[in-house]
C-alpha positions as CSV (number, residue, x, y, z in Angstrom):
1,M,-34.4,31.8,38.1
2,I,-36.3,29.2,35.7
3,T,-35.5,29.2,32.0
4,N,-37.4,27.6,29.7
5,F,-37.3,27.2,25.9
6,Y,-40.0,26.6,23.6
7,L,-41.1,27.2,19.8
8,D,-43.1,30.0,18.4
9,N,-46.3,29.6,16.8
10,K,-45.1,31.3,13.8
11,A,-42.9,29.7,11.3
12,D,-41.1,31.1,8.0
13,R,-41.7,30.4,4.6
14,H,-39.5,27.4,5.1
15,G,-41.4,25.9,8.1
16,N,-39.1,26.9,10.4
17,K,-40.3,28.4,13.9
18,P,-37.6,30.7,16.3
19,I,-36.8,29.3,19.5
20,M,-38.5,31.5,22.5
21,V,-37.0,32.2,26.0
22,S,-39.0,32.4,29.1
23,L,-37.0,34.4,32.0
24,S,-39.1,33.9,35.5
25,T,-37.7,34.4,39.2
26,C,-40.0,36.4,41.9
27,G,-42.6,36.5,39.9
28,A,-40.7,38.7,37.3
29,R,-40.9,37.3,33.6
30,H,-39.0,38.3,30.7
31,R,-40.0,36.3,27.0
32,A,-37.7,36.9,24.3
33,T,-36.6,35.1,20.9
34,I,-33.1,33.3,21.0
35,G,-32.3,34.5,17.5
36,I,-32.4,30.8,16.3
37,K,-35.1,29.3,14.2
38,V,-35.1,25.4,13.6
39,N,-37.7,22.5,11.9
40,P,-40.5,22.0,14.3
41,G,-39.7,18.1,13.6
42,Q,-35.6,18.5,15.0
43,W,-37.4,20.1,18.7
44,N,-38.0,18.4,21.4
45,P,-40.7,20.3,23.7
46,D,-40.2,17.9,26.7
47,K,-36.8,18.1,26.8
48,Q,-36.6,21.9,25.5
49,R,-33.5,20.8,23.1
50,P,-33.4,19.9,19.4
51,K,-33.2,16.3,18.3
52,K,-30.3,14.2,17.5
53,G,-28.9,15.3,13.8
54,A,-30.6,18.9,13.8
55,A,-29.1,20.6,11.1
56,N,-27.9,23.4,13.9
57,K,-28.2,21.4,16.8
58,A,-24.3,22.7,18.1
59,E,-25.5,26.7,17.9
60,I,-28.8,26.0,19.7
61,E,-27.4,24.2,22.4
62,R,-24.5,26.6,22.6
63,A,-27.1,29.3,23.0
64,I,-29.1,27.7,25.5
65,K,-26.5,26.7,27.9
66,A,-24.8,30.3,27.6
67,I,-28.2,31.7,28.2
68,T,-29.3,29.7,31.2
69,A,-25.8,30.2,32.9
70,H,-25.7,33.7,32.4
71,F,-29.5,34.3,34.2
72,S,-28.2,31.8,36.5
73,T,-25.2,34.0,37.5
74,Y,-27.2,37.2,37.4
75,E,-29.8,36.1,39.9
76,E,-27.0,34.5,42.2
77,T,-25.4,38.2,42.0
78,R,-28.2,40.5,42.5
79,K,-29.2,38.1,45.9
80,L,-25.7,38.7,47.4
81,E,-26.2,42.5,46.8
82,N,-29.4,42.3,48.3
83,E,-27.8,41.0,51.2
84,K,-25.3,43.1,52.2
85,R,-28.3,45.8,52.0
86,G,-30.7,46.3,54.8
87,K,-34.5,44.9,54.5
88,E,-35.6,48.2,53.4
89,D,-33.1,49.0,50.6
90,R,-33.0,45.5,48.9
91,E,-34.4,45.4,45.2
92,P,-35.9,42.5,44.1
93,I,-35.6,41.4,40.6
94,T,-38.3,42.7,38.2
95,S,-39.6,42.1,34.7
96,A,-37.9,45.8,33.5
97,D,-34.5,44.3,35.0
98,L,-34.5,40.9,33.4
99,K,-35.5,43.2,29.7
100,A,-32.9,44.9,30.2
101,E,-30.2,42.3,31.1
102,W,-30.8,40.4,28.1
103,S,-30.8,43.6,25.9
104,K,-27.7,44.0,27.3
105,S,-26.3,40.9,26.9
106,F,-27.9,38.8,24.5
107,S,-29.0,41.9,21.7
108,T,-27.5,40.5,19.1
109,R,-29.5,36.9,19.3
110,R,-32.8,38.2,18.1
111,S,-34.5,37.3,14.9
112,K,-35.1,39.6,12.1
113,A,-37.2,42.3,12.1
114,P,-40.4,41.7,9.6
115,D,-39.5,44.0,6.6
116,E,-35.9,42.9,6.8
117,K,-35.1,39.9,4.0
118,A,-32.7,37.5,4.5
119,A,-30.9,36.3,1.8
120,P,-32.4,33.0,0.6
121,L,-30.6,29.7,0.9
122,T,-28.7,28.6,-1.7
123,I,-29.1,24.9,-3.1
124,G,-25.2,24.4,-1.9
125,D,-26.3,25.8,1.4
126,V,-28.4,23.5,2.4
127,I,-26.3,20.5,0.8
128,K,-23.8,21.4,3.5
129,L,-26.0,21.7,6.4
130,F,-27.5,18.1,5.2
131,V,-24.1,16.7,4.9
132,E,-23.6,17.8,8.3
133,A,-26.5,16.7,9.8
134,E,-27.0,13.5,8.7
135,G,-23.4,13.3,8.4
136,N,-22.7,13.3,12.4
137,L,-26.0,11.4,13.1
138,R,-24.8,8.5,11.0
139,N,-21.2,8.4,10.8
140,W,-20.7,9.0,7.0
141,T,-17.3,7.9,5.6
142,D,-15.4,10.7,3.3
143,G,-16.5,8.8,0.5
144,T,-20.0,9.6,1.0
145,K,-19.6,12.9,2.2
146,D,-17.4,13.4,-1.4
147,K,-19.9,11.8,-3.2
148,F,-22.8,15.1,-1.9
149,H,-20.1,17.7,-2.5
150,Q,-19.7,16.1,-6.4
151,L,-23.7,16.7,-6.2
152,D,-23.3,19.7,-5.1
153,T,-20.7,20.8,-7.7
154,R,-23.0,19.7,-10.7
155,L,-25.4,21.3,-9.4
156,S,-23.9,24.4,-9.1
157,G,-23.0,23.9,-12.7
158,C,-25.8,23.4,-13.9
159,F,-28.0,26.1,-11.6
160,K,-26.2,29.4,-10.7
161,N,-26.3,30.6,-7.4
162,A,-30.3,29.1,-7.2
163,S,-32.2,28.0,-4.3
164,L,-33.9,24.6,-4.2
165,E,-37.0,26.1,-5.5
166,V,-35.3,25.6,-9.2
167,L,-35.8,21.8,-8.6
168,D,-39.1,21.3,-9.8
169,K,-40.2,19.2,-12.3
170,K,-38.7,21.2,-15.5
171,G,-35.4,22.0,-13.3
172,L,-35.2,18.5,-12.5
173,T,-35.6,17.5,-16.4
174,K,-32.6,20.2,-16.9
175,F,-30.3,18.7,-14.9
176,V,-30.8,14.9,-16.3
177,A,-30.3,16.8,-19.2
178,F,-26.7,18.7,-18.1
179,L,-25.6,15.5,-17.1
180,R,-26.2,13.5,-20.1
181,D,-25.2,16.0,-22.7
182,V,-22.6,18.5,-21.0
183,M,-21.2,16.2,-18.7
184,Q,-21.2,13.4,-20.7
185,Y,-22.5,10.8,-17.7
186,K,-22.7,7.1,-18.3
187,N,-26.3,6.3,-17.6
188,T,-25.5,3.9,-14.7
189,T,-24.1,6.9,-13.2
190,L,-26.7,9.0,-14.2
191,G,-28.7,7.0,-12.2
192,K,-27.0,6.6,-8.8
193,T,-26.8,10.9,-9.4
194,I,-30.5,11.4,-9.4
195,A,-31.2,8.6,-6.8
196,L,-28.6,10.9,-4.3
197,L,-30.2,14.0,-5.6
198,K,-33.6,12.3,-4.2
199,W,-32.2,11.4,-1.1
200,F,-31.2,14.8,0.2
201,L,-34.5,16.2,-1.3
202,R,-36.4,14.2,0.7
203,W,-34.4,15.3,3.9
204,A,-34.7,19.0,2.4
205,V,-39.0,18.5,2.4
206,A,-38.7,16.9,5.7
207,N,-36.4,19.4,7.4
208,G,-38.8,22.4,5.9
209,Y,-35.9,23.8,3.4
210,H,-38.2,22.7,0.4
211,R,-41.5,22.6,-0.6
212,N,-42.1,21.4,-3.9
213,S,-42.4,17.3,-3.8
214,D,-42.1,17.0,-7.6
215,F,-39.0,14.7,-7.1
216,A,-41.1,12.0,-5.7
217,S,-42.6,10.9,-9.0
218,F,-39.9,11.7,-11.2
219,S,-38.7,8.2,-12.9
220,P,-36.7,9.1,-16.0
221,K,-35.9,5.9,-17.7
222,F,-32.1,4.9,-18.5
223,T,-31.4,2.7,-20.8
224,T,-28.4,0.3,-19.0
225,A,-26.4,-2.5,-19.6
226,G,-25.8,-5.8,-17.6
227,K,-23.4,-5.1,-15.1
228,K,-20.2,-7.2,-16.0
229,V,-18.1,-8.5,-13.2
230,V,-14.3,-8.5,-13.6
231,Y,-12.7,-11.4,-11.2
232,L,-9.2,-13.7,-11.9
233,E,-9.7,-17.2,-12.7
234,W,-8.8,-19.5,-10.0
235,D,-5.4,-20.6,-12.2
236,E,-4.6,-16.7,-12.9
237,L,-5.1,-16.5,-9.0
238,M,-2.5,-18.8,-8.4
239,R,0.1,-17.1,-10.9
240,T,-0.4,-14.2,-9.2
241,F,0.8,-15.7,-5.9
242,D,4.1,-16.5,-7.6
243,F,4.6,-14.3,-10.2
244,E,8.4,-13.4,-10.3
245,I,8.1,-9.5,-10.8
246,P,11.5,-8.3,-12.5
247,D,13.3,-5.7,-11.0
248,N,13.0,-1.9,-12.1
249,G,14.8,-1.3,-15.3
250,T,14.1,-4.5,-17.0
251,E,12.7,-4.3,-20.7
252,V,10.2,-7.2,-20.9
253,E,9.2,-8.4,-24.1
254,L,4.9,-8.8,-24.0
255,T,2.5,-10.2,-26.6
256,D,-1.1,-8.3,-26.7
257,S,-3.8,-10.3,-27.4
258,C,-4.1,-10.0,-31.2
259,G,-0.3,-11.3,-30.8
260,R,1.5,-8.4,-31.4
261,S,4.9,-8.2,-30.0
262,Y,5.7,-4.7,-27.6
263,T,8.3,-3.7,-25.1
264,K,7.4,-2.5,-21.2
265,I,10.1,-1.2,-18.9
266,V,9.6,-2.3,-15.2
267,E,9.4,0.7,-13.1
268,D,8.4,0.6,-9.0
269,A,8.9,-2.6,-8.8
270,P,9.1,-3.0,-5.1
271,A,5.4,-1.2,-4.9
272,I,4.0,-3.6,-7.3
273,R,5.1,-6.9,-5.5
274,R,3.5,-4.8,-1.7
275,S,0.5,-4.6,-4.0
276,R,0.5,-8.1,-5.1
277,D,0.5,-9.6,-1.7
278,I,-2.4,-7.1,-0.8
279,F,-4.6,-8.5,-3.2
280,C,-3.7,-11.7,-2.9
281,F,-4.7,-11.4,0.9
282,C,-8.0,-9.3,-0.3
283,A,-8.5,-12.2,-3.3
284,T,-8.4,-14.8,-0.4
285,T,-10.0,-13.5,2.8
286,S,-12.9,-11.2,0.8
287,L,-11.6,-7.8,2.4
288,R,-11.6,-4.8,0.8
289,F,-8.9,-2.7,0.1
290,S,-9.9,-0.2,2.6
291,D,-10.2,-2.8,5.7
292,A,-6.9,-4.4,4.1
293,V,-4.4,-1.6,4.8
294,N,-6.0,-0.6,8.1
295,L,-5.6,-4.4,9.5
296,K,-3.5,-4.7,12.6
297,W,-1.0,-7.4,14.0
298,S,-3.6,-6.7,17.0
299,D,-6.7,-8.0,14.6
300,I,-5.4,-11.4,14.0
301,D,-5.5,-14.6,16.4
302,L,-3.1,-17.2,14.5
303,A,-4.4,-19.7,17.6
304,S,-7.9,-19.7,16.3
305,G,-6.9,-18.8,12.9
306,S,-9.1,-15.9,12.0
307,F,-9.2,-12.1,12.6
308,T,-11.8,-9.9,13.7
309,I,-12.6,-6.3,12.1
310,T,-15.0,-3.0,12.4
311,T,-15.0,-2.4,8.6
312,K,-14.5,1.1,7.6
313,K,-17.6,1.3,4.7
314,T,-20.1,-0.1,7.1
315,A,-18.7,0.2,10.4
316,D,-20.2,-3.9,11.2
317,T,-17.5,-6.0,13.2
318,I,-16.7,-9.5,11.7
319,I,-14.9,-12.6,12.0
320,I,-13.2,-13.7,9.4
321,D,-11.5,-16.8,9.1
322,L,-7.6,-17.7,7.6
323,N,-6.8,-20.1,5.1
324,K,-3.2,-21.7,4.1
325,Y,-3.5,-18.5,1.4
326,S,-3.9,-15.8,3.4
327,L,-1.7,-17.4,6.0
328,R,1.1,-17.2,3.4
329,I,0.9,-14.0,2.8
330,L,0.7,-12.8,6.9
331,E,3.7,-15.0,7.2
332,K,5.9,-13.1,4.6
333,Y,4.8,-9.7,6.5
334,R,5.3,-10.9,10.3
335,Q,9.0,-9.6,10.6
336,Q,8.2,-5.8,8.8
337,D,7.7,-2.9,10.8
338,N,4.6,-1.3,10.1
339,G,3.8,0.4,13.3
340,G,1.4,-2.0,14.1
341,F,-0.4,-2.7,10.6
342,V,0.4,-6.0,8.5
343,F,1.0,-4.1,5.5
344,P,2.7,-0.9,4.6
345,S,0.7,2.2,3.7
346,I,-0.4,2.8,0.2
347,T,-3.6,4.9,-1.9
348,N,-6.2,3.1,-3.6
349,Q,-5.1,5.1,-6.8
350,R,-1.7,4.0,-6.5
351,M,-2.6,0.3,-5.8
352,N,-4.4,0.2,-9.2
353,I,-1.9,1.3,-11.1
354,Y,0.4,-1.0,-9.9
355,L,-2.0,-3.7,-10.4
356,K,-2.5,-2.9,-13.8
357,D,1.1,-2.8,-14.2
358,L,1.8,-6.4,-12.8
359,F,-1.6,-8.0,-14.6
360,E,0.2,-6.1,-18.2
361,L,3.1,-8.3,-17.3
362,M,1.2,-11.0,-16.6
363,E,-0.3,-11.0,-19.8
364,I,-3.6,-11.7,-18.7
365,N,-4.9,-9.1,-21.5
366,Q,-7.6,-11.2,-23.1
367,P,-10.1,-8.8,-24.6
368,I,-13.6,-8.1,-22.7
369,T,-16.3,-5.5,-24.1
370,D,-17.9,-3.2,-22.0
371,T,-21.3,-1.5,-22.8
372,Y,-22.9,1.4,-21.7
373,Y,-25.3,4.2,-22.9
374,I,-25.3,7.9,-22.9
375,G,-28.8,9.0,-23.2
376,S,-30.0,6.7,-26.1
377,K,-26.1,5.8,-27.5
378,R,-24.8,2.7,-27.4
379,F,-20.9,2.2,-26.4
380,D,-19.2,-0.1,-27.0
381,E,-15.5,-0.4,-25.5
382,T,-13.1,-3.4,-25.7
383,R,-10.0,-3.2,-23.5
384,P,-7.4,-5.8,-21.9
385,K,-8.4,-7.2,-19.0
386,Y,-5.5,-6.2,-16.9
387,E,-7.0,-2.5,-17.8
388,Y,-10.3,-3.6,-15.5
389,I,-8.7,-4.8,-12.7
390,G,-8.4,-3.1,-9.6
391,T,-8.4,-3.3,-6.0
392,H,-12.2,-4.5,-5.5
393,T,-11.6,-7.3,-8.6
394,A,-9.3,-9.3,-5.3
395,R,-13.0,-9.2,-3.5
396,R,-14.8,-10.2,-6.5
397,T,-13.0,-13.1,-7.2
398,F,-12.9,-14.0,-3.3
399,I,-16.9,-14.3,-3.8
400,C,-17.3,-15.3,-7.4
401,H,-14.7,-19.0,-6.3
402,A,-16.4,-19.1,-2.6
403,L,-19.6,-19.7,-4.7
404,M,-18.4,-22.3,-7.0
405,M,-16.7,-24.2,-4.3
406,G,-19.9,-24.7,-3.3
407,I,-19.8,-22.8,-0.3
408,P,-23.4,-21.6,0.6
409,C,-24.2,-17.8,0.1
410,D,-25.4,-17.1,3.9
411,V,-21.6,-18.1,5.1
412,V,-20.2,-16.1,2.0
413,M,-21.8,-12.9,2.9
414,K,-20.9,-13.3,7.1
415,W,-17.0,-13.1,5.7
416,T,-18.0,-10.8,3.5
417,G,-20.5,-8.6,5.6
418,H,-23.3,-8.3,2.9
419,S,-26.4,-7.6,4.5
420,D,-29.0,-9.1,1.8
421,Y,-28.7,-11.3,-1.2
422,K,-28.9,-8.3,-4.0
423,A,-25.9,-7.4,-3.7
424,M,-25.0,-11.1,-4.2
425,K,-27.1,-11.4,-7.5
426,P,-24.4,-10.7,-10.1
427,Y,-21.8,-13.1,-8.5
428,I,-24.7,-16.0,-7.9
429,A,-25.3,-16.1,-12.2
430,I,-21.4,-16.5,-12.3
431,A,-21.5,-19.1,-10.1
432,D,-24.4,-20.9,-11.6
433,S,-22.9,-19.9,-15.3
434,A,-20.0,-22.1,-14.1
435,K,-21.4,-25.2,-12.9
436,K,-23.4,-25.2,-16.1
437,K,-20.2,-25.3,-17.9
438,E,-18.8,-27.9,-15.3
439,M,-21.5,-30.3,-16.6
440,L,-21.3,-29.9,-19.9
441,K,-17.9,-32.0,-19.6
442,F,-20.1,-34.9,-19.0
443,D,-20.8,-34.7,-22.7
444,E,-17.5,-34.2,-23.9
445,R,-17.0,-38.3,-22.3
């Protein structure tokens, strides 16, 4: 039995073509559709299989496997039956037999008749296909998938159960207005959201789910302020290492940046201490929070003074050297049983809360003004520094001080895992500014 799979010549309105099967044995032949369509760009005609990353790859491969196995068994069964008969009573397999067997076993796998109208896919349907296909192909993290799930939610809020056809130039303009006026998105967030949408639409067009290419030339201008990089000064970082965190229930008298006194009661002191240690380790190694909480003792080679990790965000394997500050933290946790991990488990959200408590207790409260835009309207929001500090501040602190110490940028990038200089530009600007400030000290002599 020979089974060949190929695409029909006729495509539907999305550009997808039905997958056909040709069954042949001993001169008998039958052709039929297996009831599944695929975009021609996702089909390998030489291998007669869907390409890696095809939206419905698993479904197609299951169908092909089932059909091939079924008719191979069918042919063997007919041969055995004929062997039991005499030569004159043998019944060769005919085209009618193949057709009947196909109808009996695979009649449910059929394309819809021309007069049957399939319900059009909604934007949400296609986003799910996109996340499944690209997520598996590119090994996306849950964070990346969540971004597109949020995009789906926003699109559904603007266009109820609509198909991709609404995303022409007029629809894209409507979506921007929805995010700006209804959702009150900052311009920076709005720009990132439109970039995600265009990424998705490029895939949708390439895979036959969308025909309108208005998005390619859709480039709305969003006024944005320069990105402010918040990091700890060196003396602040050193104070963090040795700061004595009061016990639970302690009432601490604090002074805000305006000189006003207030009282703060300490809660979750043990968790604040652990969060402080993880922060300090990241600030002296360049680790992201996600990699620090997944760091295992088996990753660390104390003999060589380094550790090797495969980063969660980019899946890059990098080697980071230890220094006296990071070794100090490791020594503190050497005897703890955390299931093979260096640090006890904690979520990013909880640690951000504890870090704000920590730096409030340390009175790192100088006012910082964050400027942002919603549409054309400017907003200036001033808050104490500790409110801007989170887990990623540690990584920023490392990069800023490494560059200010004169460590070459390409060396820093080997530790941080950055692949290009674009992400390093804000830090390089800070380092250059710090050098200029230090040079002015000569004028004071």
